N, C-alpha and C positions, 0 to 999 in steps of 0.2 A: 263688748262681745267676746274679747279675748278672755276677760275675767270669767264670763259665763262658761266659756269653753273649758277653762281651768277646773271649774267645779263640776262640770258635766262629765268629764273624762278623768278616770282615776289616775292620780299622779304616780302611784307606785307601779303602775303597769306601763308607764311611758317614761323611760330614762335611758339615755344612750350609755355607751360603755365608759364615757368620760364622767358620768354622774350628772349630766345636765338633764333636768326634768324637761319633757317635751310635750306634755299632755295638752297645754293651752295652744302650743304651736300646731299640733296635729288637729285638735278640735276646731280651731279657728280656720285653718286651711281647708279642712273638710267642709265646714259650713259655707265658706266662701265659694268653693267649687260647686256645692249644691245650688247656691243662689245663681251662679253663672249658668249652670246647666238648665235650671228651671226658667230663668228669666231671659237668657240670651241677650244681654245688654250690648249696646254698641259702644258705650262709654262706661268707665268704672274708675273709682278712686276710693281710697281708704283714709280716714282721718284719725289722728291720735292726739291725746292730751300731752302737754309738756308738764314736767314736774314743777316748774317755777310758778310764781304768782300770776293771777289773771286779774282783769279789771273788776271781777266780782269779789275776789278775795281781798283786793285792795280797799273796796268799799265796805266789805263785811268780813272781818278777820276770822270769824267763826265758820265761814262758808266751807262746807264739806269737812268740818272739823270733827264730826262724830264717827268718821269711818274707821273700821277696824284696821289694824296693822296688816300690811300685805303679807300673805304667807311666804315663807322663805322659798318654797318650791316654785313660786311664780317668778322669782327673780331671774332676769336674763332672757325670759321668754318673749317679751315685747320686742327686744332687739332682734331676736331670731325671726319673729314674725315679719319684721320689716325687711330682713334679708331675704326671706321667702318671697315677699311681694316684689322685691327688686329682680329676683330671678324670673318671676312670672311676668315682668314688665307691667306691673300694676302700680301706678303712682301712689305713694303715701304722703300725707300732708300734715305738717304742724305749723302753727302760727303763734309766735311769741305773744303772750298776754291774753290769748283766747283759748277756749276749749274746743274739743273735737266737734261738739254739737254746733258751734258757731260756724266751723268750717263746712260741716254738712249743710247747714241752713243756707250759707252763701253759695255753695256748690249747687244746691237744688234750685236756687234762684237763677244762677247762670244757665242751668239746664232748661228751666221754664222759659227764659228769655230766648233760648235757641229753639223753642218749640218742641222740646223733647218731653215724653212721658218719663217720669222719674220715680225710682223706688229707693226709699231710705230704709236701711236696716239698722235698727238701733234698739238698745235695751233701756233707753231713757224716755220716760213718758213725755218729757218736754217736746220731743219730736212730733207729738200729735198736732202741735200748732202749725206744722208745715203742711198738713194734709189739705189738698185742694183738688180741683178737677184733674190736674196733671201730675200731682205728687201724691204718692201712696207711701204708707209706712208699714214695714214688717216689724212687729214687736214680739220678741220671743217670750213665751210664757212657760215653757217646759223644756229644759235642756237646751240644745241648740239645733234640734232637728224639726221641731214643730213650731213653725213661724207663720201664723195666719196673717193675711193682709188686713189692715185696719182701714175702714172707710169712714167717711163723715158720719154716716148713719150709725156705725158701730160706736163711735165716740159719743154720739148723742144718746144712744140707748144706755150706755154704761155710766156716763157721767152727767147726763141730763142737759148738756149743752153741746153745740157743735165745736169742731176743732178750732175755729177762729176765736172762741171764748174759753177754750180749755185752760189757758194760762190764767184767766180771771178766777176760775174755780181754784186752781192750784195755789194762787196767791193767798186765798182765804184759808185753805186747808193746810198749806205748808208742804214741805217735801223732806222727809226724814233722811233720805239718801244724801241730800245736799246740806243737811243740818239747817234747814230754813223752817223755824217754828211757825205754825199757823195760829189761828184763833182757837183758844181752848174750847172744847165741846162742839166745834163746828166741823162736821164731816162733809163729804162730797154732796150728799143729798140736800143738806141745809144750804150749802154754798150755791149749788145750782138753782135752788128755789129763789134765793135772793137775786142771783144774776138775771134769771128770767123775769123776776118781778120788776127790777129796776133798770134792766137793759144791759148793763155792763158793770165792771168793778167800780168805776167812778160813780155810777148811779148808786151803788150800794154805799159807798163812802159818803156821798151827799145826803143819803137818807139814814145814816147810822143812828141818828137820834130818834127815828121813827120805829126802830126795831126794839121790841121790848124783851123782858125776861133776862135771865142770866146770860144767854148767848149775845143779846144786844149789848149788855154791859161789857162782856168780854171783847166784843168787836171794837167798841169805843176805846177800850184800854189798850188795844193792840193795832190801832190804825197805822202807826209808823212801821210796824213789822209787815203789815199787809202791803203798804206802798213799796217798801224795800223788796219784798218777795216779787212783786209785779215787775219791778225794774230788773231784778236779777234773773228771773226765769224767762225773760224775752231772749230768743235766739237772734243773734246778729246776722243779717242777711246781706251786709254790704262791706264786709272786711276785705282786705286786699290779700288774695291768695297767690302763692308763688307760681301757679300755672293756670292757664285758661281752660275753658270747657273743651276746646278742641284738643288740648294736650291730654285730656282724660280718655281719649279714644283707645279702644282695646287694641293691643298689639300681641303678636306671637310671643310666647315665653322663650327665654333663653334656656333651652333644654339641657345644654352641656353644663351651664352654671347650676341649674336646678339639680341635676343628678349629683354633682359634686357636693352641694349643700345637703341634699337628702342622704347621701352616703354618710356625711358627718352626723346628721341627726338620726341615722339608722331608720329612715322611712323607706318602705318598699312598695307596698301596694298603692299608696296614694299617688306615686309618680305616674302610674298607669291612668289614674283619674285625671291628672293634669293633661296628659296627652289626649285623653278622650274629650275633656270638657273645654280646654283652652286652645287646642291646636286646630286650626281650620283645615278641613280635609275636603278634597274634591268629592262632590256627591257621586255615589256609586251609580254607574249606568243602570238603567232599568232592565230587569231580567225579562226576556221574552221567552215564554214557554212554547215549544212546538205544539201545533194543533193536534189534539188527541185523535187517534185513529180508532175506529171500531173494528176490531179483528173478528171477522165472521167466517173466514175460510182458512185452510192450511196455507194457501199462498200468501194471504195477508200476513200471517204469522212469520212465514219464511222471509218475506220482503222486509219486515220490520227488524228481525233479529240479525240478518246479514250472515257473514261467515262465522264459523266457530272460532272462539277466542276473543270475540268482541265483548267488551264489558257491558253487562246488562244489569240494570236495577230491577228488582222484583218485589212487588208488594201484593198483599191480599187484603182487600177491604170488603166490609159488608155494608152495602148501601140500603137505606130505608126502602127504596123502591126496586132497585135492580138485584138485590140479594148479594151473593158472593161474586166479587169481581176481581180478576187477576190483572195487574198492571205490569207491563214490561216496557222498559225505557232504555234505549241506547243513547249515546251522546246526541244523535241526530233526530231521533223520533221517539214518540211514546204512544202506546196503544193499550186498549182495554179489552178483556175477554169476559163477557157476562156468562158465567158458568151455567146458569139455568137455561140459557138460550143456545149454548153450544151443542152442535150435532155431534154424532159419533166421530166423523172425520176430523173435525176441529179438536175434539177432546183427545183423540189419539195423537194428533200432531202436537198438541200442547204437552201431553204426557211425555212424548219422546223428547221434546225440546227441554223440558225440565230435567229429565234423567241425564241429559248430556252436559248440563251445566256443571262447572267446577269452581275453581278459585276466581273465575272471571265474574262471579255473581256478587252483586251488592245488595244487602238486605238489612233489615232492622229486626233484631230478635230472631236469629236464625233458628234456634231450637223450637220456638213457638210456631214459627212459620212452617217448619217441616211437619209438625204435628197437625197444624190446621189444614194444610194441603192434603195430608194423609186422610183426614176426616172427610174431605170432599172428593177423594179418589185419585189423588196425584202423589207420586213419590218424588221427593226432592233430596239430592245428596246433602249431607250436612257439612259441606266443604266450602261454602261461600264465605264472603267477608262480612262479618257482623258489625255494622257501623254503630249500632246501639251499644254493644259491649265495649267497643273502642272508645266511644264518647263517654261512657260511664266511667271507665278507668281514668280517663283524663280529667273528668269533672263529675265525681259522684254527687248525688243529692239534687240533681236537676229535677224539674217537675215531671219530666217524662222523656222517653227516647224513641217515640214513634216516628215514622218517616216525616210527618208534618212538623213535629216538635224539633227534630234534628235540622230540618230545613230552616225553621224559624231561627234557630240558634247560629247555624254555621253559614247562612246565606243572607242576603239583604232582601230577599223576596217578601213582599207583603201579601199575606193571604186574606187580609181583611177580617171582618167579624165572622165568627163561626156561625154557620146557619143553624137555626133552631130545629129541633127534632119535630117533624110534623106529627100531629095527632092522628089517631086512627080515623076519626071523623073527617078530618081535612083530606086525608089520602083517599077516602071513599068518594069524596065530592069532586076530585080532580078529573077533568076530561082527559082523554088519551093524549091530546096535543099538549096540555099543560103538564101532564105527568112526565112526558118525554122531555119537555123543556127543563123541568126541575131535575130530572135524573141526569141529563147532560151536564147541568151546572155542578151537581155534586161530583160526578165522575171527573169533570175537568179539574176540580180541586184536588182530588186524589191523584190524578195523573201528574199535576204540577209537583206534588211532593215526591212522587216516584222519580220523575225526571231530574229533580234537584238532588237526588241521592248521589249523582256524579259529582256535583259541586261539593256536597258534604264530604264525600270520600277524599277529594283533593285537600279540603281544609283540615280534615282529621289527620291525613297523612303528613301534612306540614307540621301540625302540632306534635305528632308522634316523633317526627324527626328531631324536634327540639327537646323531647323528654324521653331520654333513653330508659328511665325507670319504668315508664308506662309500657313501652315496647316489651321490656323484660317480663312485667307482670302478665301481659297478654299472652306472650309466647310460652312462658313457663307454667302459668296457672290457668288463666281464664279461658283461653281458646281450647286447650285440650279438655278442660273440665266440661265445656259445652257438650262434647260427644259422650262423656260419662253420664252427665245428667239426662241427656236424651235417652240413653239406654235404660236408666233407672225409671224414667217416666214411662217408657214403653213397657217395661216389666211390670210396674205397679206392685201393689202388695195385696195379698189375699185377705178377704174379709169373712168373718163368721156372721152371715146374715141373720141366722137364728138368734145369735147373741145380741145383735143390734135390735131385733124386734123385742126381745126381752127387756133390754135397756129402755127402749122407747116407752113400753108399758109401765115400767117401774118409775121412770121419771115423770110420766103423766100422772101417776097415782100420787106422787109427792106434790106436784103442782095443784092437783085437785084438793088434797088435804090442807095445804097452806091456804088456798083460797077460802075453803069452808071455815077454817079456824079464824081467819081474818074477818070474815063476815060476822061470825059470832061475837067477836070482841066489840065491834061497833054497832051490832044489832041491825044491820042492813047489808044488802048486797053491794059490794064495792068492786069496780072494775080495776084490778090492781095494775093492769097494763096502761091505764089512762092517767097521765100526769095531772090533768085537770081535776079528776075525781080525787086523786091522792092529795093534791094541795088542799082541797076542801076538808077531807077526813083528817089529815095530819095537823093542819094549822087552824082549823075552825072547830070541827067535831071534838078532836082530842086535845086541841089547844097546846100542841107541842112547841118547843122553842123554834123560832124561825131559822130557816137556812138562808143561803145567799140570795139576795133579791135579783130577780130577772124580769124581763119585760112582761111575762105572763103571770107574775106572782112571785113564788119562792121555788127555788130549784129542787127537783127530786132526783138529781143525778146520783150515781152510785157512791162516789166519794163523800158527798154531802150527807147522804143518809147513813153511811157507815159512821161518820163523825157524830151525827145526831144520836145514834144508838148508844154511843159511849156516855152520853150525858143523861140517859134515862135510868130511873131507878128500877131494878129487876122486880117483877111482880106487879108493876103498874100496867094499866090498860095500854098506855103508849108503848111501853117496852114490849109487851106481848104482841101487839099489832105489828110493830117494826120487825120483830123476829120472824113472824109469818110472812111479811112482805119481802124481807131479804131472802128467805128460803124460796119463796115463789119465784123471785127473780133468778136466783142461782140455778134452780132446776129448769126454768124456762130456757135459760141460756144453754144448759146441757142438752135439753130436749132438741133445741134448734140445731145444735152441733151434730147430734146423732141422726136427725132427719137429713141434714146435709150430707153426712156420710152415706146414708142409704141411697139418696138420690144420685150420688157420685159413683156408686158401685155398679160395675158393668154386668152384662149377662154372664160373664165368666167369673163373677164374684171377686173382682179385683178393683181396687181404687188406684187411679193414676193421677197423682197430684202433679202440679206444675211448679218446678223450682225456679225462683227468680234470681238471676245474677245481677240485675241492675236496680234492685229495689232499695236495699239498705246502703246508706252512704259509707258505712264502715266496711262494706265488702261481705257482710254475712249473707248467706242464702236465705231467701224467703220461700214460703209455700202457699199456693193458692189453689182453689177449685179441687179439693177442699184444702183449707189451711190446717195442716197437721201440727203446726207449732202452738196452736191454741189449746191443746189438750192439757188440763191441769196435771201437774207432775206428782204432787204429794197427796192429793185427796183420794179417798176410797172410790169416789165416782170416776175420777180420772183413771184410776187403775182398772176399773170395770170397762171403761171405753177402750183402753189399750188391750184389754183381754179379747176384743173383737178383731184385732189385727193378728192374723195367724199365718202359719206356714202353709203354703199351697200344696195341692196334690202333686205327688212325684218328688217332693222335697222332704228332707229328714227333720229339719228344725230351723227356728230362727236363731241367729247368732247376733248379739248386740255388744257394742263396746263404746265406752266414752272416756273422755279425759277427766281425771279427778282434779278439780280446782284449777283448771287451766289458766283462768284469768289472774288468779293470785300468783301462780307460778310465773306468769309473764311479768307481773308486777315485781316480783322478787328479782327476776332476770334483768329487767330494765333499770330498776332503781339500785341494784347491787347492794341492797340492804343486808348487812351481815346477819341481823337477827332473823329475818325471814328465810335467808339461805340456810342458816343453821337449823331452823325448824324442819325444813324439807329434807336436809341431808341426814338429820337424826332419825327421821321416820316418825317423829312425834306428830300427833294430831295438830294441824296448824292452828285451828281456832282455840284449842285448849292451851297451846303454847303461847299464843298471843294474849289470851285471857290471863294467864299467869303473870305475864309481863305487865299488862295494863293494870291489873288489880293487886299486884304485889303478893300473890299467893303461890303455893306450890301447884304444879299442873294437876295433881290428883285432887286438889281442893277447889278447882274451877267448877262451879255449878253449871247446870244446863242453861240457867238464865244468863249467867256471865258469858257463857260460850255463844249464846244466841246474840247477845249485844255486840260482842266484838266481831262476830261474823257479819252482821248487818253493817257495822261500821267499816270493816275491811273492804267489803265489796262497794259500799257507798262512796268511799273516798275516791275510787277510780271513776266515779260518775259525778264528781263535784258536789257531793252531799254536804250541806251546811249543818251547823250544830242545830239550827231550827228544824231542818229536814229530818235529822237523826232523831230529834226529840219527838217529832210527830210519828215517825216510823216505829219507834220503840215505846211510845206512850210514856215518856219520861220528861222531866223538866229540861228546859234549854240549858240551865246551869249544869245539870248532871251530864247532858250530852256534850257540853263544852269541856267539862272535866275529863270525860272519856277520851275525847279527841286529843286533848292536851297530853294526857298520860300516854296515849298511843304514840304520838310524835316524839315524846321524850325517849321512848324505847326504840322507836323505828324512825330515827331522824332522816335517814337517806330516802325514805318514802316521801316525806314532806319536801325535801330538796328536789327530788325527781318531779313531783307534781307541779311545783312552782316553775321549774325549768322548762317543763313541757309547754306550759302556757306562754312563758316569756319568749321561748324560741319560736313558737307559732306566731306570736305577735310580730316578731322581727321578720320572719321569712314568709308568713302568710299561709302556712300549711303545717299539718302534722304528718308523720311518717310511721308506717308499721316497721317491724323488724326486717321486712322483705322489700322496703322501699315504696310501698303503696302510699300515695299521698291523698290527703283530704284537705282541700282549700277551704279556708274559713274567713271570708271577707268581713263577716260581722264582728270580728274580734275588736275592731276599732270603731264600732258603731257608737253614736252618741246616745242611743237609746239603751238605758241600763239593762232592761230585761232582755233585749236582743243580744247585748254584749255578754251577759251572764250565761245565756243559753249557748253562745259560741264558745265560751270558756269551758263549759261543761263538756261540750263536744270535743274540744281540744284535749281534755283530760282522758276521755275514754276511747277516742278514736285509735290511738296507737295500741292500746291493750285489746279492745274488741276486734280491731282490724287484724292484729297479729294472730289472735285466736282463730279468726275466720280463715286467714291464709293457711294456718297450720292444718286445720281440718280438711281444707281443699287439697293441700299437698298430700295428706294421708289418703284421701279418696283416690287421687291419681295413682298413688303407689299401690293401693289395694286392687284397683281395677287392672292395672298393668300386670301385677303378679298373678291374678286369677286367669288372665289371658295367657301369660307366658307358661303357666303350669297346666293350661288346658283343662281347667276345672269348670264344671257346670254350675257351681255355686255363683250367685250373683248378688250384687248390691241392690237393695230395693228402697232404702230410705236414708236420709240424713236429716236429723232434727237437732238443732243447736250444736252440741259437741258430741253427738251420738251417731254412730253408723250402725245400720241394720242390714244383715245379710240373710238371704234365703239359701240354706245349705243343702246341696244335693246329697243323696244317699252315699255313705262311705267317704265323704270328704270333710267331715267335721274337724279332725285334727289338723289337716293341712290348712283349712280355712281359718281356724283360730290362730295358728302360727303366723299366717300372713297378716291377719288383722292386728295382732299384737306387735309384730315386727315393724310394719309400715307406719302404724300410729305412733309408736314410741320413738321411731327414728326420723319422723317427719322434719324435726328441727332439733338442734342441740342447744339446750338452755343451760344456765348455770346451776339449775336444780333439776332433779330427775322428772321426766314426763311419765306420770303414772297412768296406766290404761286399765280400766275395769271391764271385765268381760262376763257375759252371762248367756244362757241359751234356754230354749223351751219352745213349746208348741205355739204360744202367743207372745206378743210383745211384752205383756205384763209378766208372763212366766219367765221371760228371759232377763227380767230386771236384775240388777246387781247392786 
């Protein structure tokens, strides 16, 4: 298992500062902890081979003789694994003259005699002979994470015989890993057929003369080998072990010794797993939620809230049956107000209570809550404590930060299975009594999550006290930004509705034309939006090359069809049809986007998007309802859509500004690469400068194609782009892509060093950091699943760069907002998209607004290279492009 761990976890990523490779140690320990967590054993022991001779090698000197030499990087790791086991108080066993498999077999016999259910984890198929009613085998087939249990029926299905006769088949077939040659031309199927026909191996030997053909001849010629194999592959179940079954009982680890050893090995996160998986903890007392109160009068509300200054958790939920419901929870009580049933007295009392709340309010997603309450007629100050935002800064990338999700993470309360959404038909059939019962159950669930916000607040406060960096990020960036974003969302941006109508018609015309032309190519009407019909037309009617196989046939997803298009000869029916299909899809998507914009436009012809602070793990802002980050940047259609975002009545112009190549500037700053720094300081076009270095030509001789290649590569490196990925992106060979990257790193070596160090440091400490200290924890960096680990490494590469860019634009936004207020200007910030800020400029304030925008954006942070800000203005967002 240690050897499997060695090959599953890359050696070059796990080395301590003394040069000792630690990948097998880490992988083995991780696998062992996973087994303990999943199986919760009462007893545990680990067996090892010794390097000396065994009774098998004494009988057959070639036993295991064909094995490759042990890799140098593996040396010393077994000894460290044994040291790890000692600190974990898990016994490890060796027995002179016997193999680990014999120790395991004897141990499992001792366990069976003690009446225990036993699990053997082994990478040796000989262990299959141990399978019984009480002994199970986990045999790894892929890496060290996927270890399915093998049952007697599994063995019979795969090998044609039960576990009790597996070694009979193995004796005939041989075992290459042990250098035990079998009968030539006899595989598992033939061997199983013989065993089943004659009862067992001895029966096969007794009837060897009855077996005809070449295989019978081979059997008779190798009977001595078969008998020897059968003797050697039997696991001994009666050897004398240095400890009893009782001495294998689980004990608490020696945490002090473990920490000292893990310090030497430079293991960090895995020690937390040891504490979680091996240390017995007292079960948490069951949490009892106060009975929910129905608040129907002002006095009910007053009695629940108590005196001013009492901490109150507030949530707003929409129930399938009760509609919008406000939940209010103090430490002692929790109540619900069904807004649709509230009379004017209760509504007034609730409005007054909400207006009076301040920092004593505990909420999730404060900004969104303020807007949601405003939509149902209540004003809430944006001064409460946003636990979603605090939890996000501490641990970005969680599935969500709703009250229930926060309670699930920070408390031990078990909500049970989430109730299914009732169908309209089911709701219609409910009697009043059943309806009220179901409503009460749903509201009790929401009430529990509201009341638990107090426990969440305490848990989050404790974590913040341990992480000063998170407190700083919240205080200096995220919390003040909430108020700025709320103002921007409230302002919205004006829309040219007539332009949207024109776009909708134009895009529909393109869709109709593409559909008509596609029908003509195949000579029949085709529903281009139907994957099933497309599969028939593409792969049967037109007989085009097959895409990736999926359960319903062959995929028609966007990336697969784009790749298919590159394989088709221009002028062919297939190429023509694909062209119309892709155009249909492109304009259908644009049409949907424009329709979404129209639907989101209010009566005052403005769109109010919602900015998400807790969506992107890197800290970047997101945009929803509608998502304005989806607008194509460089296409003519994207420009037409941006043309519908305009300056509203009473304002002079839209003013836009964005950072030029901010991520590459951050790369230059963090890597301290002299070549990149020189390019920016000289004012030379970066990609032309890099192109001249990579291709070995003068800057003026860098073609547009060369520039495009190095631009894609420069940005791709920060996202962990491989030579294969670059080849696909640029449609060049892998060798050419590899050469490009090689030349790049020859000229910009500090970039390579920085990228390597980022991942190495993240593996050591478990997280990455932005320039401002924002952390992103990446527990999957030591995953045994290669794909998961590779994704985590890519995240480790881009998190510091993307996260720093996100922090910089946020700091700029805070500066711009503050200056606009300080100088008492009517100009206002209305949008932030990627690295771009958009202001709606009041009459006569353009010069002042532009100066503020330039100053605050260019001085948001001091880098080793200049921060370049590009500014433009015009009636529409497109006109203001720069």
